[in-house]
MIZAPA-615805 format. One line per field, with one value per atom (N, C-alpha, C): x, y, z; residue number from 0; atom name; residue in three letters. Coordinates in nm, 4 decimals, always signed. Last residue first. Layout:
% MIZAPA-615805
x <- [X ...]
y <- [Y ...]
z <- [Z ...]
setor <- [NUM ...]
torro <- [CA ...]
lose <- [ALA ...]
***
This chain:
% MIZAPA-615805
x <- [-0.7835 -0.7551 -0.6781 -0.7793 -0.9053 -0.8789 -0.5271 -0.5777 -0.7067 -0.4968 -0.4125 -0.4642 -0.6722 -0.7003 -0.6219 -0.5704 -0.6726 -0.6989 -0.3956 -0.3424 -0.4411 -0.5589 -0.4715 -0.4152 -0.8961 -0.7553 -0.6685 -1.1707 -1.1024 -0.9543 -1.3747 -1.2783 -1.2065 -1.7082 -1.5690 -1.4805 -2.0204 -1.9302 -1.7880 -2.2888 -2.1651 -2.0755 -2.6228 -2.4996 -2.3853 -2.9725 -2.8535 -2.7343 -3.2399 -3.1424 -3.0259 -3.5763 -3.4500 -3.3588 -3.7936 -3.7242 -3.5904 -3.9152 -3.8162 -3.7440 -4.0071 -3.9782 -3.8719 -4.0208 -4.1458 -4.1288 -3.7510 -3.8361 -3.9681 -3.6680 -3.6081 -3.6929 -3.8123 -3.8371 -3.7849 -3.6873 -3.8284 -3.8664 -3.4349 -3.4483 -3.5937 -3.5046 -3.4426 -3.4545 -3.6018 -3.6903 -3.6322 -3.4643 -3.4880 -3.5740 -3.4610 -3.3332 -3.3510 -3.7272 -3.6585 -3.5350 -3.7108 -3.7569 -3.6728 -3.7388 -3.6704 -3.7220 -4.0586 -3.9361 -3.8677 -4.2113 -4.1927 -4.0595 -4.4402 -4.2970 -4.2812 -4.7148 -4.6670 -4.5178 -4.8266 -4.7373 -4.6769 -4.8384 -4.8825 -4.7801 -4.7358 -4.8004 -4.8488 -4.4077 -4.5531 -4.6105 -4.1392 -4.1950 -4.3473 -4.0665 -4.0707 -4.1302 -4.0551 -4.1649 -4.1764 -3.8170 -3.9443 -4.0613 -3.6321 -3.6477 -3.7766 -3.6697 -3.6964 -3.7156 -3.5834 -3.7227 -3.7601 -3.3135 -3.3976 -3.5458 -3.2380 -3.2305 -3.3110 -3.2785 -3.3576 -3.3514 -3.0849 -3.2287 -3.3089 -2.8222 -2.8689 -3.0200 -2.7713 -2.7759 -2.8147 -2.7573 -2.8783 -2.8846 -2.6398 -2.6139 -2.7383 -2.7160 -2.7378 -2.7164 -2.5162 -2.5991 -2.6048 -2.4957 -2.4705 -2.5604 -2.5668 -2.4396 -2.4032 -2.8121 -2.7084 -2.5712 -2.9539 -2.9358 -2.8272 -2.9524 -2.8796 -2.8548 -3.1182 -2.9790 -2.8953 -3.3559 -3.2943 -3.1476 -3.4065 -3.3819 -3.3141 -3.4488 -3.3379 -3.3040 -3.6799 -3.5560 -3.4353 -3.8622 -3.8319 -3.7009 -3.8691 -3.8220 -3.7825 -3.9803 -3.8461 -3.7876 -4.2327 -4.1430 -3.9990 -4.3321 -4.3168 -4.2214 -4.3414 -4.2525 -4.2284 -4.5346 -4.3983 -4.2998 -4.7559 -4.7072 -4.5656 -4.7857 -4.7524 -4.7006 -4.6050 -4.7281 -4.6904 -4.3730 -4.4052 -4.5375 -4.4106 -4.3488 -4.3818 -4.7196 -4.5902 -4.5414 -4.9711 -4.8633 -4.7266 -5.1329 -5.1540 -5.0429 -5.0511 -5.0177 -5.0358 -5.1607 -5.0163 -4.9777 -5.4225 -5.3928 -5.2445 -5.3985 -5.4400 -5.4082]
y <- [-0.7245 -0.7090 -0.5887 -0.7019 -0.6875 -0.6577 -0.7577 -0.6211 -0.5972 -1.0302 -0.9376 -0.7936 -1.1336 -1.1514 -1.0513 -1.1158 -1.0184 -1.0219 -1.3303 -1.1978 -1.0891 -1.5498 -1.5056 -1.3672 -1.5178 -1.5400 -1.4832 -1.6698 -1.5489 -1.5805 -1.9309 -1.8816 -1.7600 -1.8808 -1.9190 -1.8604 -2.0122 -1.9114 -1.9624 -2.0531 -2.1109 -1.9969 -1.9789 -1.9526 -2.0280 -1.9771 -2.0317 -2.0070 -1.7541 -1.8099 -1.8670 -1.7001 -1.7342 -1.8017 -1.6875 -1.5606 -1.5851 -1.9358 -1.9045 -1.7720 -2.1458 -2.0030 -1.9626 -2.4096 -2.3419 -2.1913 -2.4721 -2.4736 -2.4015 -2.4559 -2.3663 -2.3610 -2.6648 -2.5287 -2.4280 -2.8756 -2.8486 -2.7083 -2.8583 -2.8374 -2.8088 -2.9181 -2.7891 -2.7594 -3.1834 -3.0732 -2.9385 -3.4152 -3.3336 -3.2114 -3.5375 -3.4969 -3.4086 -3.4000 -3.5008 -3.4465 -3.2291 -3.2461 -3.3492 -3.4000 -3.3076 -3.3289 -3.4334 -3.4923 -3.3890 -3.3085 -3.3084 -3.3719 -3.4010 -3.3950 -3.4041 -3.2067 -3.3167 -3.2974 -2.9954 -3.0753 -3.1916 -2.6847 -2.8227 -2.8986 -2.4365 -2.4561 -2.5988 -2.4362 -2.4390 -2.4715 -2.4629 -2.3511 -2.3443 -2.6628 -2.6963 -2.5847 -2.5325 -2.6265 -2.6608 -2.3883 -2.3172 -2.4081 -2.5921 -2.5051 -2.4232 -2.6974 -2.7801 -2.6941 -2.4873 -2.5319 -2.6141 -2.4784 -2.3612 -2.3995 -2.7324 -2.7034 -2.5782 -2.7072 -2.8012 -2.7739 -2.4977 -2.4748 -2.5769 -2.5654 -2.5149 -2.4941 -2.6258 -2.7380 -2.6953 -2.3788 -2.4570 -2.5760 -2.1113 -2.2288 -2.3149 -1.7740 -1.8969 -2.0145 -1.4773 -1.5771 -1.7038 -1.1841 -1.3134 -1.4181 -0.9379 -0.9937 -1.1250 -0.8376 -0.7983 -0.8548 -0.9683 -0.8236 -0.7723 -1.2248 -1.2000 -1.0509 -1.1860 -1.2264 -1.2007 -1.1243 -1.0264 -1.0596 -1.3661 -1.2459 -1.1381 -1.5305 -1.5597 -1.4390 -1.4108 -1.4152 -1.4383 -1.4629 -1.3240 -1.3169 -1.7418 -1.6752 -1.5303 -1.7725 -1.8234 -1.7582 -1.6593 -1.5987 -1.6445 -1.8404 -1.6998 -1.6288 -2.0699 -2.0658 -1.9222 -1.9925 -2.0207 -2.0175 -1.9707 -1.8508 -1.8719 -2.2394 -2.1317 -2.0052 -2.4584 -2.3948 -2.2843 -2.7167 -2.5884 -2.5367 -2.9573 -2.9576 -2.8307 -3.0346 -2.9679 -2.9637 -3.1330 -3.2304 -3.1659 -2.9191 -2.9954 -3.0951 -2.8438 -2.7571 -2.8296 -3.0353 -3.0403 -2.9538 -2.9471 -3.0761 -3.0864 -2.7107 -2.7059 -2.8361]
z <- [-7.9697 -7.8260 -7.7988 -8.2447 -8.1723 -8.0246 -8.3378 -8.3547 -8.2778 -8.2979 -8.2196 -8.2274 -8.4909 -8.3502 -8.2644 -8.7443 -8.7047 -8.5545 -8.7444 -8.7751 -8.7306 -8.7002 -8.5909 -8.6162 -8.8115 -8.8427 -8.7301 -8.6453 -8.6891 -8.7128 -8.7693 -8.6722 -8.7302 -8.8808 -8.9045 -8.7959 -8.8531 -8.7995 -8.8183 -9.0683 -9.0159 -8.9700 -8.9756 -9.0507 -8.9873 -9.0076 -8.9446 -9.0367 -8.9429 -9.0367 -8.9584 -8.8996 -8.8335 -8.9348 -9.0593 -9.0331 -8.9638 -9.0659 -9.1703 -9.1499 -8.8553 -8.8395 -8.9421 -8.9224 -8.8900 -8.8791 -8.9507 -9.0697 -9.0447 -8.6839 -8.7828 -8.9103 -8.5776 -8.5300 -8.6310 -8.7101 -8.7344 -8.6912 -8.5929 -8.7384 -8.7745 -8.3256 -8.3585 -8.5080 -8.3345 -8.2996 -8.3433 -8.3693 -8.4889 -8.4600 -8.1182 -8.1781 -8.3014 -7.9089 -7.9885 -8.0583 -7.5884 -7.7264 -7.8002 -7.2682 -7.3604 -7.5029 -7.1081 -7.1610 -7.2490 -6.8114 -6.9567 -6.9926 -6.5728 -6.6029 -6.7540 -6.4795 -6.5607 -6.5926 -6.3630 -6.2787 -6.3555 -6.5393 -6.5210 -6.4378 -6.5926 -6.4626 -6.4403 -6.7390 -6.7471 -6.6107 -6.7296 -6.6553 -6.6653 -6.9018 -6.7589 -6.6749 -7.1463 -7.1208 -6.9723 -7.1170 -7.1360 -7.1012 -7.1016 -6.9853 -6.9953 -7.3596 -7.2425 -7.1185 -7.5214 -7.5293 -7.4061 -7.4486 -7.4265 -7.4277 -7.5373 -7.3936 -7.3590 -7.8185 -7.7385 -7.5884 -7.8864 -7.8920 -7.8116 -7.9038 -7.7743 -7.7709 -8.1636 -8.0709 -7.9287 -8.2816 -8.3033 -8.2071 -8.0764 -8.1587 -8.1671 -8.1028 -8.0260 -8.1195 -8.1113 -8.1767 -8.0917 -8.0056 -7.9403 -8.0027 -8.0985 -8.1433 -8.0783 -8.0532 -7.9579 -7.9940 -8.2490 -8.2613 -8.1670 -8.1399 -8.2646 -8.2833 -7.9183 -7.8978 -8.0228 -8.0550 -7.9657 -7.9424 -8.1839 -8.2637 -8.1799 -7.9614 -8.0518 -8.1393 -7.8529 -7.7749 -7.8659 -8.0581 -8.0216 -7.9432 -8.0454 -8.1672 -8.1378 -7.7916 -7.8178 -7.9424 -7.8358 -7.7372 -7.7591 -8.0218 -8.0607 -7.9646 -7.8673 -7.9834 -8.0285 -7.6823 -7.6350 -7.7507 -7.8496 -7.7808 -7.7275 -7.9386 -8.0336 -7.9653 -7.7095 -7.7561 -7.8549 -7.7971 -7.7350 -7.7895 -7.9416 -7.8083 -7.7320 -8.1080 -8.0991 -7.9555 -8.1220 -8.1077 -8.0940 -8.1675 -8.0449 -8.0182 -8.4197 -8.3066 -8.1749 -8.5879 -8.5636 -8.4444 -8.5978 -8.5360 -8.5008 -8.7370 -8.5979 -8.5265]
setor <- [87 87 87 86 86 86 85 85 85 84 84 84 83 83 83 82 82 82 81 81 81 80 80 80 79 79 79 78 78 78 77 77 77 76 76 76 75 75 75 74 74 74 73 73 73 72 72 72 71 71 71 70 70 70 69 69 69 68 68 68 67 67 67 66 66 66 65 65 65 64 64 64 63 63 63 62 62 62 61 61 61 60 60 60 59 59 59 58 58 58 57 57 57 56 56 56 55 55 55 54 54 54 53 53 53 52 52 52 51 51 51 50 50 50 49 49 49 48 48 48 47 47 47 46 46 46 45 45 45 44 44 44 43 43 43 42 42 42 41 41 41 40 40 40 39 39 39 38 38 38 37 37 37 36 36 36 35 35 35 34 34 34 33 33 33 32 32 32 31 31 31 30 30 30 29 29 29 28 28 28 27 27 27 26 26 26 25 25 25 24 24 24 23 23 23 22 22 22 21 21 21 20 20 20 19 19 19 18 18 18 17 17 17 16 16 16 15 15 15 14 14 14 13 13 13 12 12 12 11 11 11 10 10 10 9 9 9 8 8 8 7 7 7 6 6 6 5 5 5 4 4 4 3 3 3 2 2 2 1 1 1 0 0 0]
torro <- [N CA C N CA C N CA C N CA C N CA C N CA C N CA C N CA C N CA C N CA C N CA C N CA C N CA C N CA C N CA C N CA C N CA C N CA C N CA C N CA C N CA C N CA C N CA C N CA C N CA C N CA C N CA C N CA C N CA C N CA C N CA C N CA C N CA C N CA C N CA C N CA C N CA C N CA C N CA C N CA C N CA C N CA C N CA C N CA C N CA C N CA C N CA C N CA C N CA C N CA C N CA C N CA C N CA C N CA C N CA C N CA C N CA C N CA C N CA C N CA C N CA C N CA C N CA C N CA C N CA C N CA C N CA C N CA C N CA C N CA C N CA C N CA C N CA C N CA C N CA C N CA C N CA C N CA C N CA C N CA C N CA C N CA C N CA C N CA C N CA C N CA C N CA C N CA C]
lose <- [ILE ILE ILE ILE ILE ILE LYS LYS LYS ASP ASP ASP TYR TYR TYR ARG ARG ARG GLU GLU GLU TRP TRP TRP ALA ALA ALA ILE ILE ILE ALA ALA ALA ARG ARG ARG VAL VAL VAL ARG ARG ARG ARG ARG ARG SER SER SER LYS LYS LYS LEU LEU LEU ALA ALA ALA PRO PRO PRO HIS HIS HIS ARG ARG ARG LYS LYS LYS GLN GLN GLN PHE PHE PHE GLY GLY GLY ARG ARG ARG ALA ALA ALA TRP TRP TRP ASN ASN ASN LYS LYS LYS GLY GLY GLY PRO PRO PRO PRO PRO PRO LYS LYS LYS THR THR THR VAL VAL VAL LYS LYS LYS ASN ASN ASN THR THR THR LEU LEU LEU ARG ARG ARG GLN GLN GLN ARG ARG ARG ALA ALA ALA THR THR THR SER SER SER PHE PHE PHE ALA ALA ALA LEU LEU LEU SER SER SER PRO PRO PRO LEU LEU LEU CYS CYS CYS LYS LYS LYS ILE ILE ILE ARG ARG ARG VAL VAL VAL SER SER SER ASN ASN ASN GLY GLY GLY LEU LEU LEU ASP ASP ASP ALA ALA ALA MET MET MET LEU LEU LEU LYS LYS LYS LEU LEU LEU TYR TYR TYR LYS LYS LYS GLU GLU GLU LEU LEU LEU ALA ALA ALA LYS LYS LYS GLU GLU GLU GLU GLU GLU SER SER SER PRO PRO PRO THR THR THR LEU LEU LEU TYR TYR TYR GLN GLN GLN GLN GLN GLN GLY GLY GLY GLN GLN GLN ALA ALA ALA LYS LYS LYS GLU GLU GLU]
***
C-alpha cells in the first residue's frame, strides 16, 4: 500500500493503461516500450488536480512491465524483402 502512494499512476490508471495496451495488441498494433512513458504522462495530465506533473522516470516503463506480468515484450524483426512484395 505504501508503494501505491509513490507510484506515478494510480492503480485504476495503470489498469486502464494495461487494458489499452492489450486492446492495441489484439488489433495487431503493438506499442513500443519506449512509448509507455508518454502514454503515462498524458494520462497523468488528465487528472483533475491543478498540480503540474513531471514525466515518469527513465526506468518507469520497465517497472510497469514488471508490475503487469500479463504484458509481454517481444522483439520485432524486419520482414524479408522477398516476402514484402507478396504483401502489397
